[in-house]
N, C-alpha and C positions, 0 to 999 in steps of 0.2 A: 257693694259687696265684692265684686270682682277685683277692683284694684287693691282693696284692703287685704283680701286673702293672698293675692299675689305678692304684696309688699311684706306681709308677715312671713311667707315662705322665703322670700329673698333675704330678709334679715336673719332668719334662723340659719340659713345656709352660710351667710357671711360672718355672722357673729359666733354661732355655735359650731359651724362646720358640719351640720347635719340637716337632713331634709325632714319635713313633717311626716311624709309618707314615702315609701319606697317607690322607685320607678315602675315596678310591676304593679303596685297598687294604684299608681297614678293612671296607667293605661287602663286597668280594669275599671277605674272610676269613670273615665271618659266613655268607655264602651257601654257602661251600664245606663248611660243617659241617652243612648241612641233612639232616634224617633222610630226606628224599625223594630224595636223590641217592645216589652211590656210598659214602656214609659207612659203612653197615653192612659192606660188603665190605672196605673199607680197615681198619675196626676189627677185623674178624676176622683179617686179615692181620697187623695189629700184635700181636694175641694170640699168633700163631705166633712173632713176633720176641721177645716177652717170654719165651716158653717156651725158645727157643734161648739167650737170655741166662742163664736158670737152668741149662741144661746146661753152659754154659761155666763158670759159677760153681761148679757141683758138681765139674767136672773139675779146676779150679784148686785147690779145697780138697782134693780127693783127692791131687793131685800134691804139694801142700805137705806133706801127712801122709806119703805114701808115701816121699818122698825125705828125710824128717826135716829139712826146712828150718829148722824152729824150733830144733833143736839145733845145726845148722850156724851159724845166725846168733848164737845165744846164746854159743857157744864160739869164735867167729871171733876170731883174735888181733888183727887190725887194728881190728875193731869194738870190741873190749874196750879197745884202746889209746886210741882216740878218745873213746869214750863211758863207759868204765869197765865193770866187771863187771855192776853193776846196770843201767846204761844199755843195754848190749847185750841184757840179758835183757828189759827193757821193750820194746825195739824188736821182739824176737822174739815176745813176747807180743802186741804190737799186731798184727802181721801174722797171727798164728795166729787172733786173734779176728775180723779184718776181711778176710782174704783172699777169702772167699766174697762179701761184700758189695761190696768194691771191684771185683772181677772182674765181678760182675753189672752194676754201674753203668757201668763203662767199656765193656764189651762191648755193653750195651744202647745206649749212645750211638753206637757205631760202627754197630750194626745199624739203628737208627732213621735214621741219616744216610746210610748207604751201601746198606742193604738194598733200599729201593725203587728206587734208581737202577740198581743192578746187575740187579734183576729186570726193570725196564722196558727195559733195554737188550737183554735176551735174549728177553723175552716181553711180556705185556700190561702196560699202564701201571699202576703202583701208587703209592700214597701212604700216609703214616703218619697214623693217627688215634688218637692216645694221649689218654686222657681228661684227664690232667694238662696236657699241652702245649696241647691244644685249649682248655681252660678259661682258661689264661693268655692265649692269643691273643684269645679273646673279651673278656677283661678289658681288654687293650690297645686293642682295637677300640672298645669302649664309652667308654674314656677319650678317644678321638679324636672320636667322634661325639657324645658327650654324652647327655643325657636324651632327646633326640629319637629315639635308636635304639630306645627302648622301644616306639615305635609301629610298628616295622618287623615285619611278619609273619615275615620271614626270621630275625629274632633268636630268636623263639620256636621256629621250626623247628630252629635251631641248638641251642637248649637241649635240645630233645627228642633231637637227634642226639647230643649229648654224653652224655646220660643212657644212651642206647643204647650208646655207646662203652664206658662203664664196664662194662656188662653183658657185652659181647662180648669186651672185652680179658680179663676174668677168665673168661668162659664158654668161651673157646677155650684159653687158656693153662693153666687148672687141669685140665680133662679130659686134656690131653696129658701134663701132669706126673703126674697121678694114674694114667693108664694105664701110663706107664713105671715108676712105683713098683710097681704090681702085677706087671708083668712081671719086675722085678728080684727079686721075692720067690719066683718060681717056684711060685706057687699054682696049684691046679687050677682049671680053667675054672669049675666050679660055685662054688668059693670066691671067685673074682674077681667072679662075678655077684652073689653074696650080699653081698659087701662094697660093691660099687657101689650096690646097691639100699639098703643101710643108710645110705650117705652121702647118697643122694637123699632118703631119708625124713627124715634129720636137717636137711637144708637146707630142706625144705618145712615141717617142724614148727618149727624154730628158725632162721630165716634170719639173725637178728642175730648168731649165732655166727660168721658169715663176717666180721664187722667187730669184734665184742667177744668176746675169748676167754672161754670158760666158766670159772667158778671151779673150783678144784681140788676133787676129791671129798672131802667131810668137812670142808671149810674153813668156818669160821664167823666172822662179824665180831667183832672185839674189843670188849668192853664194860668201861668203867672201867679200861682198861689191862690187862685180864686176857683170856686166850685159853682156849677150851675144850680 
């Protein structure tokens, strides 16, 4: 996100002779992400929105399967007439594979855009602090301000704030999803506690597994085109 946002700002300046945002707005954007401000609170709130989008995605996927929408689309007469038998099947397969992902992204867009406004209308003021969106905003701001921005203390406070955003976005959404998953299995309280402790130990001992999936048990690298 960072290099793309920086490149778009650079192209806008070179081709159109204009910046995407004003220098004053760029400075204000960087300062708004400071780790010393309300960024941690907003990042935790964004983690809740991420969790809600996953609930919507799960509901949509279950609805798709429960109502057998795949078969309805694959055998729809009008769809078969327009796309053919294989075309209708490909469309049905596409939605079966991507219903969850599309629902998650669309719902997340609405939640990030409308969630803070609705909550601020009824209660305390809230803003979104998503690690990806914020990184892109900083990239745009740096493209406007240039290398002189590297001397700004507020920039490095924003970098620290974005790092904390990543931790809180995941650190809030994952426990909420994990707790719901445990509740759905109807495990005993002692079993839930043991499983939670095992997950914590795994994260502490092998934190990279949160980013890089572990290799399948028993899998070995191929040597000379042969597998064990």
